[in-house]
mmCIF file as Biopython writes it, N, C-alpha, C and O atoms, coordinates in Angstrom:
data_model
#
loop_
_atom_site.group_PDB
_atom_site.id
_atom_site.type_symbol
_atom_site.label_atom_id
_atom_site.label_alt_id
_atom_site.label_comp_id
_atom_site.label_asym_id
_atom_site.label_entity_id
_atom_site.label_seq_id
_atom_site.pdbx_PDB_ins_code
_atom_site.Cartn_x
_atom_site.Cartn_y
_atom_site.Cartn_z
_atom_site.occupancy
_atom_site.B_iso_or_equiv
_atom_site.auth_seq_id
_atom_site.auth_asym_id
_atom_site.pdbx_PDB_model_num
ATOM 1   N N  . MET A ? 1  ? 126.661 -61.361 9.707  1.0 0.0 1  A 1 
ATOM 2   C CA . MET A ? 1  ? 126.303 -61.325 11.099 1.0 0.0 1  A 1 
ATOM 3   C C  . MET A ? 1  ? 126.610 -62.686 11.708 1.0 0.0 1  A 1 
ATOM 4   O O  . MET A ? 1  ? 126.412 -63.737 11.099 1.0 0.0 1  A 1 
ATOM 5   N N  . THR A ? 2  ? 127.099 -62.614 12.930 1.0 0.0 2  A 1 
ATOM 6   C CA . THR A ? 2  ? 127.519 -63.868 13.553 1.0 0.0 2  A 1 
ATOM 7   C C  . THR A ? 2  ? 126.868 -64.159 14.899 1.0 0.0 2  A 1 
ATOM 8   O O  . THR A ? 2  ? 127.046 -65.253 15.435 1.0 0.0 2  A 1 
ATOM 9   N N  . CYS A ? 3  ? 126.114 -63.205 15.466 1.0 0.0 3  A 1 
ATOM 10  C CA . CYS A ? 3  ? 125.552 -63.438 16.798 1.0 0.0 3  A 1 
ATOM 11  C C  . CYS A ? 3  ? 124.297 -62.600 17.027 1.0 0.0 3  A 1 
ATOM 12  O O  . CYS A ? 3  ? 123.935 -61.757 16.205 1.0 0.0 3  A 1 
ATOM 13  N N  . GLN A ? 4  ? 123.647 -62.848 18.151 1.0 0.0 4  A 1 
ATOM 14  C CA . GLN A ? 4  ? 122.432 -62.113 18.488 1.0 0.0 4  A 1 
ATOM 15  C C  . GLN A ? 4  ? 122.713 -60.634 18.729 1.0 0.0 4  A 1 
ATOM 16  O O  . GLN A ? 4  ? 121.834 -59.799 18.518 1.0 0.0 4  A 1 
ATOM 17  N N  . HIS A ? 5  ? 123.917 -60.300 19.163 1.0 0.0 5  A 1 
ATOM 18  C CA . HIS A ? 5  ? 124.269 -58.886 19.328 1.0 0.0 5  A 1 
ATOM 19  C C  . HIS A ? 5  ? 124.226 -58.180 17.978 1.0 0.0 5  A 1 
ATOM 20  O O  . HIS A ? 5  ? 123.768 -57.041 17.888 1.0 0.0 5  A 1 
ATOM 21  N N  . CYS A ? 6  ? 124.695 -58.841 16.938 1.0 0.0 6  A 1 
ATOM 22  C CA . CYS A ? 6  ? 124.631 -58.278 15.585 1.0 0.0 6  A 1 
ATOM 23  C C  . CYS A ? 6  ? 123.184 -58.029 15.183 1.0 0.0 6  A 1 
ATOM 24  O O  . CYS A ? 6  ? 122.851 -56.969 14.655 1.0 0.0 6  A 1 
ATOM 25  N N  . VAL A ? 7  ? 122.334 -59.006 15.435 1.0 0.0 7  A 1 
ATOM 26  C CA . VAL A ? 7  ? 120.913 -58.885 15.112 1.0 0.0 7  A 1 
ATOM 27  C C  . VAL A ? 7  ? 120.311 -57.701 15.856 1.0 0.0 7  A 1 
ATOM 28  O O  . VAL A ? 7  ? 119.575 -56.905 15.273 1.0 0.0 7  A 1 
ATOM 29  N N  . ALA A ? 8  ? 120.620 -57.586 17.137 1.0 0.0 8  A 1 
ATOM 30  C CA . ALA A ? 8  ? 120.082 -56.495 17.950 1.0 0.0 8  A 1 
ATOM 31  C C  . ALA A ? 8  ? 120.560 -55.140 17.442 1.0 0.0 8  A 1 
ATOM 32  O O  . ALA A ? 8  ? 119.783 -54.186 17.397 1.0 0.0 8  A 1 
ATOM 33  N N  . SER A ? 9  ? 121.819 -55.048 17.063 1.0 0.0 9  A 1 
ATOM 34  C CA . SER A ? 9  ? 122.375 -53.783 16.563 1.0 0.0 9  A 1 
ATOM 35  C C  . SER A ? 9  ? 121.696 -53.349 15.272 1.0 0.0 9  A 1 
ATOM 36  O O  . SER A ? 9  ? 121.319 -52.187 15.119 1.0 0.0 9  A 1 
ATOM 37  N N  . VAL A ? 10 ? 121.542 -54.286 14.347 1.0 0.0 10 A 1 
ATOM 38  C CA . VAL A ? 10 ? 120.896 -53.976 13.070 1.0 0.0 10 A 1 
ATOM 39  C C  . VAL A ? 10 ? 119.430 -53.614 13.304 1.0 0.0 10 A 1 
ATOM 40  O O  . VAL A ? 10 ? 118.929 -52.644 12.735 1.0 0.0 10 A 1 
ATOM 41  N N  . THR A ? 11 ? 118.751 -54.387 14.135 1.0 0.0 11 A 1 
ATOM 42  C CA . THR A ? 11 ? 117.341 -54.118 14.430 1.0 0.0 11 A 1 
ATOM 43  C C  . THR A ? 11 ? 117.166 -52.731 15.024 1.0 0.0 11 A 1 
ATOM 44  O O  . THR A ? 11 ? 116.256 -51.998 14.636 1.0 0.0 11 A 1 
ATOM 45  N N  . GLU A ? 12 ? 118.026 -52.368 15.957 1.0 0.0 12 A 1 
ATOM 46  C CA . GLU A ? 12 ? 117.929 -51.060 16.597 1.0 0.0 12 A 1 
ATOM 47  C C  . GLU A ? 12 ? 118.126 -49.921 15.600 1.0 0.0 12 A 1 
ATOM 48  O O  . GLU A ? 12 ? 117.342 -48.972 15.572 1.0 0.0 12 A 1 
ATOM 49  N N  . GLU A ? 13 ? 119.171 -50.015 14.788 1.0 0.0 13 A 1 
ATOM 50  C CA . GLU A ? 13 ? 119.457 -48.939 13.827 1.0 0.0 13 A 1 
ATOM 51  C C  . GLU A ? 13 ? 118.339 -48.791 12.796 1.0 0.0 13 A 1 
ATOM 52  O O  . GLU A ? 13 ? 117.927 -47.674 12.483 1.0 0.0 13 A 1 
ATOM 53  N N  . VAL A ? 14 ? 117.853 -49.901 12.275 1.0 0.0 14 A 1 
ATOM 54  C CA . VAL A ? 14 ? 116.805 -49.831 11.259 1.0 0.0 14 A 1 
ATOM 55  C C  . VAL A ? 14 ? 115.498 -49.344 11.881 1.0 0.0 14 A 1 
ATOM 56  O O  . VAL A ? 14 ? 114.753 -48.602 11.242 1.0 0.0 14 A 1 
ATOM 57  N N  . SER A ? 15 ? 115.212 -49.748 13.107 1.0 0.0 15 A 1 
ATOM 58  C CA . SER A ? 15 ? 113.999 -49.308 13.795 1.0 0.0 15 A 1 
ATOM 59  C C  . SER A ? 15 ? 113.962 -47.800 13.964 1.0 0.0 15 A 1 
ATOM 60  O O  . SER A ? 15 ? 112.886 -47.203 13.962 1.0 0.0 15 A 1 
ATOM 61  N N  . GLU A ? 16 ? 115.117 -47.183 14.110 1.0 0.0 16 A 1 
ATOM 62  C CA . GLU A ? 16 ? 115.189 -45.738 14.278 1.0 0.0 16 A 1 
ATOM 63  C C  . GLU A ? 16 ? 114.738 -44.972 13.031 1.0 0.0 16 A 1 
ATOM 64  O O  . GLU A ? 16 ? 114.558 -43.756 13.079 1.0 0.0 16 A 1 
ATOM 65  N N  . LEU A ? 17 ? 114.558 -45.683 11.923 1.0 0.0 17 A 1 
ATOM 66  C CA . LEU A ? 17 ? 114.066 -45.048 10.700 1.0 0.0 17 A 1 
ATOM 67  C C  . LEU A ? 17 ? 112.563 -44.823 10.766 1.0 0.0 17 A 1 
ATOM 68  O O  . LEU A ? 17 ? 111.992 -44.167 9.895  1.0 0.0 17 A 1 
ATOM 69  N N  . GLY A ? 18 ? 111.918 -45.367 11.799 1.0 0.0 18 A 1 
ATOM 70  C CA . GLY A ? 18 ? 110.477 -45.204 11.944 1.0 0.0 18 A 1 
ATOM 71  C C  . GLY A ? 18 ? 109.671 -46.235 11.176 1.0 0.0 18 A 1 
ATOM 72  O O  . GLY A ? 18 ? 108.514 -45.984 10.840 1.0 0.0 18 A 1 
ATOM 73  N N  . VAL A ? 19 ? 110.258 -47.389 10.892 1.0 0.0 19 A 1 
ATOM 74  C CA . VAL A ? 19 ? 109.551 -48.443 10.176 1.0 0.0 19 A 1 
ATOM 75  C C  . VAL A ? 19 ? 108.568 -49.144 11.098 1.0 0.0 19 A 1 
ATOM 76  O O  . VAL A ? 19 ? 108.665 -49.023 12.319 1.0 0.0 19 A 1 
ATOM 77  N N  . THR A ? 20 ? 107.628 -49.872 10.523 1.0 0.0 20 A 1 
ATOM 78  C CA . THR A ? 20 ? 106.622 -50.555 11.331 1.0 0.0 20 A 1 
ATOM 79  C C  . THR A ? 20 ? 107.040 -51.970 11.701 1.0 0.0 20 A 1 
ATOM 80  O O  . THR A ? 20 ? 106.515 -52.537 12.658 1.0 0.0 20 A 1 
ATOM 81  N N  . GLU A ? 21 ? 107.983 -52.551 10.953 1.0 0.0 21 A 1 
ATOM 82  C CA . GLU A ? 21 ? 108.419 -53.919 11.239 1.0 0.0 21 A 1 
ATOM 83  C C  . GLU A ? 21 ? 109.860 -54.122 10.782 1.0 0.0 21 A 1 
ATOM 84  O O  . GLU A ? 21 ? 110.251 -53.682 9.701  1.0 0.0 21 A 1 
ATOM 85  N N  . VAL A ? 22 ? 110.637 -54.794 11.620 1.0 0.0 22 A 1 
ATOM 86  C CA . VAL A ? 22 ? 112.002 -55.180 11.277 1.0 0.0 22 A 1 
ATOM 87  C C  . VAL A ? 22 ? 112.186 -56.624 11.708 1.0 0.0 22 A 1 
ATOM 88  O O  . VAL A ? 22 ? 111.924 -56.967 12.861 1.0 0.0 22 A 1 
ATOM 89  N N  . ASP A ? 23 ? 112.634 -57.471 10.792 1.0 0.0 23 A 1 
ATOM 90  C CA . ASP A ? 23 ? 112.891 -58.869 11.114 1.0 0.0 23 A 1 
ATOM 91  C C  . ASP A ? 23 ? 114.263 -59.233 10.560 1.0 0.0 23 A 1 
ATOM 92  O O  . ASP A ? 23 ? 114.488 -59.175 9.351  1.0 0.0 23 A 1 
ATOM 93  N N  . VAL A ? 24 ? 115.169 -59.606 11.444 1.0 0.0 24 A 1 
ATOM 94  C CA . VAL A ? 24 ? 116.514 -60.006 11.053 1.0 0.0 24 A 1 
ATOM 95  C C  . VAL A ? 24 ? 116.655 -61.498 11.314 1.0 0.0 24 A 1 
ATOM 96  O O  . VAL A ? 24 ? 116.462 -61.954 12.441 1.0 0.0 24 A 1 
ATOM 97  N N  . ASP A ? 25 ? 116.985 -62.250 10.292 1.0 0.0 25 A 1 
ATOM 98  C CA . ASP A ? 25 ? 117.182 -63.701 10.417 1.0 0.0 25 A 1 
ATOM 99  C C  . ASP A ? 25 ? 118.674 -63.985 10.445 1.0 0.0 25 A 1 
ATOM 100 O O  . ASP A ? 25 ? 119.360 -63.865 9.430  1.0 0.0 25 A 1 
ATOM 101 N N  . LEU A ? 26 ? 119.167 -64.360 11.611 1.0 0.0 26 A 1 
ATOM 102 C CA . LEU A ? 26 ? 120.603 -64.607 11.784 1.0 0.0 26 A 1 
ATOM 103 C C  . LEU A ? 26 ? 121.076 -65.756 10.905 1.0 0.0 26 A 1 
ATOM 104 O O  . LEU A ? 26 ? 122.157 -65.682 10.321 1.0 0.0 26 A 1 
ATOM 105 N N  . ALA A ? 27 ? 120.291 -66.805 10.802 1.0 0.0 27 A 1 
ATOM 106 C CA . ALA A ? 27 ? 120.698 -67.992 10.047 1.0 0.0 27 A 1 
ATOM 107 C C  . ALA A ? 27 ? 120.923 -67.692 8.564  1.0 0.0 27 A 1 
ATOM 108 O O  . ALA A ? 27 ? 121.869 -68.200 7.963  1.0 0.0 27 A 1 
ATOM 109 N N  . THR A ? 28 ? 120.056 -66.871 7.980  1.0 0.0 28 A 1 
ATOM 110 C CA . THR A ? 28 ? 120.174 -66.582 6.547  1.0 0.0 28 A 1 
ATOM 111 C C  . THR A ? 28 ? 120.836 -65.249 6.264  1.0 0.0 28 A 1 
ATOM 112 O O  . THR A ? 28 ? 121.273 -64.992 5.142  1.0 0.0 28 A 1 
ATOM 113 N N  . GLY A ? 29 ? 120.913 -64.391 7.291  1.0 0.0 29 A 1 
ATOM 114 C CA . GLY A ? 29 ? 121.473 -63.062 7.094  1.0 0.0 29 A 1 
ATOM 115 C C  . GLY A ? 29 ? 120.518 -62.122 6.392  1.0 0.0 29 A 1 
ATOM 116 O O  . GLY A ? 29 ? 120.923 -61.068 5.900  1.0 0.0 29 A 1 
ATOM 117 N N  . ARG A ? 30 ? 119.243 -62.500 6.342  1.0 0.0 30 A 1 
ATOM 118 C CA . ARG A ? 30 ? 118.247 -61.673 5.653  1.0 0.0 30 A 1 
ATOM 119 C C  . ARG A ? 30 ? 117.584 -60.689 6.608  1.0 0.0 30 A 1 
ATOM 120 O O  . ARG A ? 30 ? 117.396 -60.959 7.795  1.0 0.0 30 A 1 
ATOM 121 N N  . LEU A ? 31 ? 117.243 -59.552 6.047  1.0 0.0 31 A 1 
ATOM 122 C CA . LEU A ? 31 ? 116.581 -58.477 6.773  1.0 0.0 31 A 1 
ATOM 123 C C  . LEU A ? 31 ? 115.297 -58.142 6.035  1.0 0.0 31 A 1 
ATOM 124 O O  . LEU A ? 31 ? 115.309 -57.889 4.831  1.0 0.0 31 A 1 
ATOM 125 N N  . HIS A ? 32 ? 114.195 -58.143 6.761  1.0 0.0 32 A 1 
ATOM 126 C CA . HIS A ? 32 ? 112.887 -57.785 6.185  1.0 0.0 32 A 1 
ATOM 127 C C  . HIS A ? 32 ? 112.413 -56.526 6.899  1.0 0.0 32 A 1 
ATOM 128 O O  . HIS A ? 32 ? 112.354 -56.478 8.127  1.0 0.0 32 A 1 
ATOM 129 N N  . VAL A ? 33 ? 112.077 -55.506 6.110  1.0 0.0 33 A 1 
ATOM 130 C CA . VAL A ? 33 ? 111.659 -54.228 6.666  1.0 0.0 33 A 1 
ATOM 131 C C  . VAL A ? 33 ? 110.318 -53.834 6.056  1.0 0.0 33 A 1 
ATOM 132 O O  . VAL A ? 33 ? 110.125 -53.927 4.843  1.0 0.0 33 A 1 
ATOM 133 N N  . VAL A ? 34 ? 109.393 -53.393 6.910  1.0 0.0 34 A 1 
ATOM 134 C CA . VAL A ? 34 ? 108.107 -52.878 6.445  1.0 0.0 34 A 1 
ATOM 135 C C  . VAL A ? 34 ? 108.018 -51.431 6.910  1.0 0.0 34 A 1 
ATOM 136 O O  . VAL A ? 34 ? 108.117 -51.144 8.103  1.0 0.0 34 A 1 
ATOM 137 N N  . GLY A ? 35 ? 107.834 -50.534 5.969  1.0 0.0 35 A 1 
ATOM 138 C CA . GLY A ? 35 ? 107.716 -49.121 6.312  1.0 0.0 35 A 1 
ATOM 139 C C  . GLY A ? 35 ? 108.013 -48.262 5.102  1.0 0.0 35 A 1 
ATOM 140 O O  . GLY A ? 35 ? 108.369 -48.758 4.033  1.0 0.0 35 A 1 
ATOM 141 N N  . ASP A ? 36 ? 107.862 -46.982 5.289  1.0 0.0 36 A 1 
ATOM 142 C CA . ASP A ? 36 ? 108.055 -46.023 4.210  1.0 0.0 36 A 1 
ATOM 143 C C  . ASP A ? 36 ? 109.500 -45.521 4.232  1.0 0.0 36 A 1 
ATOM 144 O O  . ASP A ? 36 ? 109.779 -44.404 4.668  1.0 0.0 36 A 1 
ATOM 145 N N  . VAL A ? 37 ? 110.411 -46.371 3.754  1.0 0.0 37 A 1 
ATOM 146 C CA . VAL A ? 37 ? 111.837 -46.033 3.691  1.0 0.0 37 A 1 
ATOM 147 C C  . VAL A ? 37 ? 112.394 -46.504 2.359  1.0 0.0 37 A 1 
ATOM 148 O O  . VAL A ? 37 ? 111.831 -47.382 1.706  1.0 0.0 37 A 1 
ATOM 149 N N  . THR A ? 38 ? 113.493 -45.913 1.977  1.0 0.0 38 A 1 
ATOM 150 C CA . THR A ? 38 ? 114.156 -46.327 0.741  1.0 0.0 38 A 1 
ATOM 151 C C  . THR A ? 38 ? 115.211 -47.387 1.051  1.0 0.0 38 A 1 
ATOM 152 O O  . THR A ? 38 ? 115.643 -47.548 2.193  1.0 0.0 38 A 1 
ATOM 153 N N  . ALA A ? 39 ? 115.606 -48.097 0.013  1.0 0.0 39 A 1 
ATOM 154 C CA . ALA A ? 39 ? 116.671 -49.089 0.159  1.0 0.0 39 A 1 
ATOM 155 C C  . ALA A ? 39 ? 117.951 -48.414 0.647  1.0 0.0 39 A 1 
ATOM 156 O O  . ALA A ? 39 ? 118.696 -48.986 1.443  1.0 0.0 39 A 1 
ATOM 157 N N  . GLU A ? 40 ? 118.198 -47.208 0.172  1.0 0.0 40 A 1 
ATOM 158 C CA . GLU A ? 40 ? 119.403 -46.486 0.569  1.0 0.0 40 A 1 
ATOM 159 C C  . GLU A ? 40 ? 119.385 -46.150 2.062  1.0 0.0 40 A 1 
ATOM 160 O O  . GLU A ? 40 ? 120.418 -46.225 2.727  1.0 0.0 40 A 1 
ATOM 161 N N  . GLN A ? 41 ? 118.215 -45.779 2.590  1.0 0.0 41 A 1 
ATOM 162 C CA . GLN A ? 41 ? 118.109 -45.487 4.024  1.0 0.0 41 A 1 
ATOM 163 C C  . GLN A ? 41 ? 118.383 -46.745 4.853  1.0 0.0 41 A 1 
ATOM 164 O O  . GLN A ? 41 ? 119.084 -46.694 5.863  1.0 0.0 41 A 1 
ATOM 165 N N  . VAL A ? 42 ? 117.829 -47.856 4.419  1.0 0.0 42 A 1 
ATOM 166 C CA . VAL A ? 42 ? 118.046 -49.116 5.136  1.0 0.0 42 A 1 
ATOM 167 C C  . VAL A ? 42 ? 119.516 -49.516 5.056  1.0 0.0 42 A 1 
ATOM 168 O O  . VAL A ? 42 ? 120.098 -49.930 6.059  1.0 0.0 42 A 1 
ATOM 169 N N  . GLN A ? 43 ? 120.114 -49.397 3.890  1.0 0.0 43 A 1 
ATOM 170 C CA . GLN A ? 43 ? 121.526 -49.735 3.734  1.0 0.0 43 A 1 
ATOM 171 C C  . GLN A ? 43 ? 122.398 -48.890 4.643  1.0 0.0 43 A 1 
ATOM 172 O O  . GLN A ? 43 ? 123.337 -49.405 5.251  1.0 0.0 43 A 1 
ATOM 173 N N  . ALA A ? 44 ? 122.106 -47.604 4.748  1.0 0.0 44 A 1 
ATOM 174 C CA . ALA A ? 44 ? 122.882 -46.714 5.612  1.0 0.0 44 A 1 
ATOM 175 C C  . ALA A ? 44 ? 122.720 -47.104 7.080  1.0 0.0 44 A 1 
ATOM 176 O O  . ALA A ? 44 ? 123.690 -47.080 7.837  1.0 0.0 44 A 1 
ATOM 177 N N  . ALA A ? 45 ? 121.507 -47.461 7.483  1.0 0.0 45 A 1 
ATOM 178 C CA . ALA A ? 45 ? 121.265 -47.867 8.868  1.0 0.0 45 A 1 
ATOM 179 C C  . ALA A ? 45 ? 121.992 -49.163 9.191  1.0 0.0 45 A 1 
ATOM 180 O O  . ALA A ? 45 ? 122.554 -49.308 10.277 1.0 0.0 45 A 1 
ATOM 181 N N  . VAL A ? 46 ? 121.983 -50.099 8.264  1.0 0.0 46 A 1 
ATOM 182 C CA . VAL A ? 46 ? 122.688 -51.372 8.466  1.0 0.0 46 A 1 
ATOM 183 C C  . VAL A ? 46 ? 124.186 -51.127 8.598  1.0 0.0 46 A 1 
ATOM 184 O O  . VAL A ? 46 ? 124.839 -51.713 9.461  1.0 0.0 46 A 1 
ATOM 185 N N  . ALA A ? 47 ? 124.727 -50.271 7.754  1.0 0.0 47 A 1 
ATOM 186 C CA . ALA A ? 47 ? 126.155 -49.945 7.828  1.0 0.0 47 A 1 
ATOM 187 C C  . ALA A ? 47 ? 126.495 -49.259 9.142  1.0 0.0 47 A 1 
ATOM 188 O O  . ALA A ? 47 ? 127.567 -49.488 9.702  1.0 0.0 47 A 1 
ATOM 189 N N  . GLU A ? 48 ? 125.591 -48.417 9.640  1.0 0.0 48 A 1 
ATOM 190 C CA . GLU A ? 48 ? 125.801 -47.719 10.913 1.0 0.0 48 A 1 
ATOM 191 C C  . GLU A ? 48 ? 125.850 -48.698 12.081 1.0 0.0 48 A 1 
ATOM 192 O O  . GLU A ? 48 ? 126.519 -48.445 13.083 1.0 0.0 48 A 1 
ATOM 193 N N  . ALA A ? 49 ? 125.142 -49.813 11.949 1.0 0.0 49 A 1 
ATOM 194 C CA . ALA A ? 49 ? 125.083 -50.815 13.018 1.0 0.0 49 A 1 
ATOM 195 C C  . ALA A ? 49 ? 126.407 -51.549 13.202 1.0 0.0 49 A 1 
ATOM 196 O O  . ALA A ? 49 ? 126.674 -52.086 14.277 1.0 0.0 49 A 1 
ATOM 197 N N  . GLY A ? 50 ? 127.222 -51.576 12.178 1.0 0.0 50 A 1 
ATOM 198 C CA . GLY A ? 50 ? 128.509 -52.284 12.251 1.0 0.0 50 A 1 
ATOM 199 C C  . GLY A ? 50 ? 129.059 -52.484 10.869 1.0 0.0 50 A 1 
ATOM 200 O O  . GLY A ? 50 ? 128.669 -51.790 9.930  1.0 0.0 50 A 1 
ATOM 201 N N  . SER A ? 51 ? 129.944 -53.408 10.737 1.0 0.0 51 A 1 
ATOM 202 C CA . SER A ? 51 ? 130.571 -53.686 9.432  1.0 0.0 51 A 1 
ATOM 203 C C  . SER A ? 51 ? 129.705 -54.621 8.623  1.0 0.0 51 A 1 
ATOM 204 O O  . SER A ? 51 ? 130.129 -55.718 8.259  1.0 0.0 51 A 1 
ATOM 205 N N  . TYR A ? 52 ? 128.482 -54.183 8.340  1.0 0.0 52 A 1 
ATOM 206 C CA . TYR A ? 52 ? 127.540 -54.998 7.606  1.0 0.0 52 A 1 
ATOM 207 C C  . TYR A ? 52 ? 127.138 -54.267 6.337  1.0 0.0 52 A 1 
ATOM 208 O O  . TYR A ? 52 ? 127.252 -53.044 6.255  1.0 0.0 52 A 1 
ATOM 209 N N  . THR A ? 53 ? 126.672 -55.010 5.354  1.0 0.0 53 A 1 
ATOM 210 C CA . THR A ? 53 ? 126.147 -54.424 4.133  1.0 0.0 53 A 1 
ATOM 211 C C  . THR A ? 53 ? 124.772 -55.031 3.855  1.0 0.0 53 A 1 
ATOM 212 O O  . THR A ? 53 ? 124.481 -56.145 4.291  1.0 0.0 53 A 1 
ATOM 213 N N  . ALA A ? 54 ? 123.948 -54.313 3.145  1.0 0.0 54 A 1 
ATOM 214 C CA . ALA A ? 54 ? 122.624 -54.791 2.781  1.0 0.0 54 A 1 
ATOM 215 C C  . ALA A ? 54 ? 122.429 -54.644 1.288  1.0 0.0 54 A 1 
ATOM 216 O O  . ALA A ? 54 ? 122.774 -53.617 0.703  1.0 0.0 54 A 1 
ATOM 217 N N  . GLN A ? 55 ? 121.877 -55.672 0.676  1.0 0.0 55 A 1 
ATOM 218 C CA . GLN A ? 55 ? 121.561 -55.659 -0.740 1.0 0.0 55 A 1 
ATOM 219 C C  . GLN A ? 55 ? 120.046 -55.732 -0.886 1.0 0.0 55 A 1 
ATOM 220 O O  . GLN A ? 55 ? 119.429 -56.621 -0.299 1.0 0.0 55 A 1 
ATOM 221 N N  . PRO A ? 56 ? 119.424 -54.832 -1.645 1.0 0.0 56 A 1 
ATOM 222 C CA . PRO A ? 56 ? 117.978 -54.907 -1.858 1.0 0.0 56 A 1 
ATOM 223 C C  . PRO A ? 56 ? 117.595 -56.209 -2.550 1.0 0.0 56 A 1 
ATOM 224 O O  . PRO A ? 56 ? 118.313 -56.696 -3.423 1.0 0.0 56 A 1 
ATOM 225 N N  . ALA A ? 57 ? 116.475 -56.757 -2.155 1.0 0.0 57 A 1 
ATOM 226 C CA . ALA A ? 57 ? 116.003 -58.008 -2.785 1.0 0.0 57 A 1 
ATOM 227 C C  . ALA A ? 57 ? 115.170 -57.698 -3.992 1.0 0.0 57 A 1 
ATOM 228 O O  . ALA A ? 57 ? 114.683 -58.612 -4.657 1.0 0.0 57 A 1 
#
């Protein structure tokens, strides 16, 4: 991710999963999600937001 638009896109897509919290840190490229979702669901949402990938921590 390179800009706030990227952060907004990822936040929007992941939020649509019905999670209670989404935090995207542009500086580190980290995504923190709180909610009842699987890593695969989050990865798919991140990919839908653009040419991004997510690795479970």
